[in-house]
C-alpha positions in Angstrom: 134.4 66.7 184.0 136.8 66.3 181.1 136.3 69.9 180.1 137.0 71.0 183.6 140.2 69.0 183.8 141.2 70.4 180.4 140.5 74.0 181.6 142.5 73.5 184.8 145.5 72.4 182.6 145.3 75.8 180.9 146.2 77.7 184.0 149.5 79.6 183.7 152.3 79.7 186.3 151.4 83.2 187.4 147.7 82.1 187.8 148.8 79.2 189.9 151.0 81.6 192.0 148.0 83.9 192.6 145.8 80.9 193.6 148.5 79.8 196.0 148.6 83.3 197.6 144.8 83.3 197.9 144.9 79.8 199.5 147.5 80.9 202.0 145.6 84.1 203.0 142.3 82.2 203.3 143.9 79.4 205.2 145.5 81.9 207.6 142.0 83.4 208.2 140.6 79.9 208.8 143.4 79.2 211.2 142.6 82.3 213.2 139.0 81.2 213.4 140.0 77.9 214.8 142.3 79.2 217.5 140.9 82.7 218.2 138.3 83.3 220.8 137.6 86.9 219.9 133.9 87.9 220.0 132.3 89.0 216.8 134.4 86.9 214.5 133.1 84.2 212.1 132.3 80.8 213.6 134.5 78.0 212.4 132.0 76.5 210.0 131.5 79.9 208.3 135.2 80.5 208.1 135.5 77.2 206.3 132.8 78.3 203.9 134.6 81.6 203.3 137.7 79.5 202.6 135.8 77.6 199.9 134.3 80.8 198.5 137.8 82.4 198.2 139.2 79.6 196.2 136.1 79.1 194.0 135.9 82.9 193.3 139.6 83.0 192.2 139.2 80.0 189.9 135.9 81.5 188.5 137.5 84.8 187.5 140.5 83.0 185.9 138.2 81.0 183.7 135.9 83.9 182.8 139.0 85.8 181.7 139.8 82.9 179.3 136.1 82.9 178.1 136.0 79.3 179.4 132.6 77.8 180.1 134.2 75.9 183.0 133.9 79.1 185.1 130.3 78.5 185.9 130.9 75.5 188.2 133.1 77.7 190.5 130.8 80.7 190.0 127.9 78.8 191.5 130.0 77.6 194.4 131.3 81.1 195.1 127.8 82.7 194.9 126.1 80.1 197.1 128.8 80.2 199.8 128.8 84.0 199.8 125.0 83.9 200.2 125.4 81.8 203.3 127.9 84.4 204.7 125.5 87.2 204.0 122.5 85.5 205.5 124.4 84.6 208.7 125.4 88.2 209.2 121.9 89.4 208.2 123.1 91.5 205.3 119.7 90.9 203.6 119.9 93.5 200.9 123.0 92.1 199.3 121.7 88.6 200.0 118.6 89.3 198.0 120.7 90.8 195.2 122.7 87.6 195.0 119.6 85.4 195.2 117.3 87.2 192.9 119.8 88.6 190.4 123.3 87.1 190.4 122.2 83.4 190.8 119.6 83.5 188.0 122.1 85.5 185.8 124.8 82.8 186.3 122.4 80.1 185.2 121.2 82.2 182.2 124.8 83.0 181.2 125.8 79.3 181.5 123.1 78.4 179.0 123.9 81.3 176.7 127.6 80.6 176.7 127.0 76.9 175.9 124.8 77.8 173.0 127.6 79.9 171.5 130.6 77.7 171.8 133.8 78.8 169.9 134.2 77.0 166.6 137.7 75.8 167.3 137.7 75.3 171.1 134.5 73.9 172.6 135.6 74.9 176.1 135.4 78.5 175.1 132.5 80.8 174.2 132.3 83.4 171.4 132.8 87.0 172.3 130.8 90.0 171.1 131.3 93.8 171.0 129.2 96.8 171.7 129.4 99.9 169.5 131.2 102.9 170.9 127.8 104.8 171.1 126.2 101.9 173.0 129.0 101.7 175.5 129.1 105.5 175.9 125.4 105.5 176.7 125.9 102.6 179.2 128.6 104.6 181.0 126.4 107.7 181.2 123.5 105.6 182.6 125.8 104.1 185.1 127.1 107.5 186.4 123.5 108.6 186.8 122.4 105.4 188.6 125.4 105.5 190.9 124.6 109.0 192.0 120.9 108.0 192.6 122.0 104.9 194.5 124.4 106.9 196.6 121.5 109.2 197.5 119.4 106.2 198.6 122.2 104.6 200.6 123.0 107.9 202.3 119.7 107.6 204.1 120.9 104.4 205.7 124.3 105.8 206.6 127.6 103.9 206.3 131.3 104.5 205.8 131.8 103.5 202.2 128.6 104.8 200.5 130.2 105.9 197.2 132.1 102.6 196.9 129.0 100.6 197.7 126.9 102.6 195.2 129.4 102.2 192.4 130.0 98.5 193.0 126.3 97.8 193.0 125.4 99.7 189.8 128.5 98.7 187.8 128.4 95.1 189.0 124.8 94.6 187.8 125.6 95.9 184.3 128.9 94.1 184.1 127.2 90.8 184.9 124.6 91.4 182.2 127.3 92.2 179.6 129.2 89.0 180.7 126.0 86.9 180.3 125.6 88.3 176.7 129.3 87.8 176.0 130.4 91.4 175.4 134.1 92.1 175.9 133.4 95.6 177.3 132.3 93.9 180.5 136.0 93.9 181.5 136.2 97.7 181.4 133.5 97.7 184.0 135.1 94.9 186.1 138.4 96.8 186.2 136.5 99.9 187.5 134.7 97.7 190.1 137.8 96.1 191.2 139.7 99.3 191.6 136.8 100.6 193.7 136.6 97.4 195.7 140.4 97.4 196.5 140.0 101.0 197.8 137.1 99.9 199.9 138.9 97.0 201.5 142.0 99.1 202.1 139.7 101.5 204.0 137.9 98.7 205.8 140.9 96.4 206.1 140.1 92.8 205.5 143.1 90.7 204.4 141.0 87.9 202.7 138.8 90.2 200.6 141.6 92.7 199.9 143.7 89.9 198.5 140.8 88.5 196.6 139.8 91.8 195.0 143.5 92.7 194.2 143.8 89.4 192.3 140.4 90.1 190.6 141.8 93.4 189.4 144.9 91.7 187.9 142.8 89.0 186.3 140.3 91.6 184.9 143.2 93.3 183.0 144.2 89.9 181.7 140.6 89.2 180.8 140.3 92.4 178.8 143.3 91.4 176.8 142.1 87.8 176.2 138.6 88.8 175.2 139.8 91.5 172.8 142.2 89.1 171.3 139.5 86.5 170.8 137.2 89.0 169.2 139.7 90.4 166.8 141.3 87.1 165.8 138.0 85.3 165.4 135.8 88.2 164.4 133.9 86.4 161.6 132.8 83.5 163.7 132.0 85.7 166.7 129.7 88.1 165.1 
């Protein structure tokens, strides 16, 4: 708890501003669920869970961008609440991805980050770097997997198949890189967030559009922070 409080105190004014914007958008969606009788919308209890997920998700990405181990508390809350949303709407494919991949990876990453705490700040983890060749091969593999995934998803139809295919393949690899503490994860997160923003502009959803837009800003900040940590503390982070 002390580490969590310490981490919360590290939030900068612009991060607090973005959190406030996210709370306002999510609260407005919750308000609509309470007073709207439109068919097909989320029930009140699910809207409340989505509100919690929105706030937890934002705090999670802020702390990951700082290489802060405190992110995993919010990551678990965000993942579990999102799984409830997916199960309710019978989106079983993504639900299984969250249950059998993201949830175990979060637990593994938590353990791995704790094992490699920064020598100066125990709230942070040490960062690592891929070689240029390793990262180039990963990008090539991702392009191939995205094309294959698109071909598979095409059989099930849909309106945002390329977006969906790219988000799925890049997201899995970015999560693995994050678990193993590689700073190049943020190059992938930036690509994912650009794609996701485009998807939610096309399929307008104010909560998720706001959330993903903030994710994109934080991913850019995260790339800067992780690179700085790696370069300034290179000897202890190898």
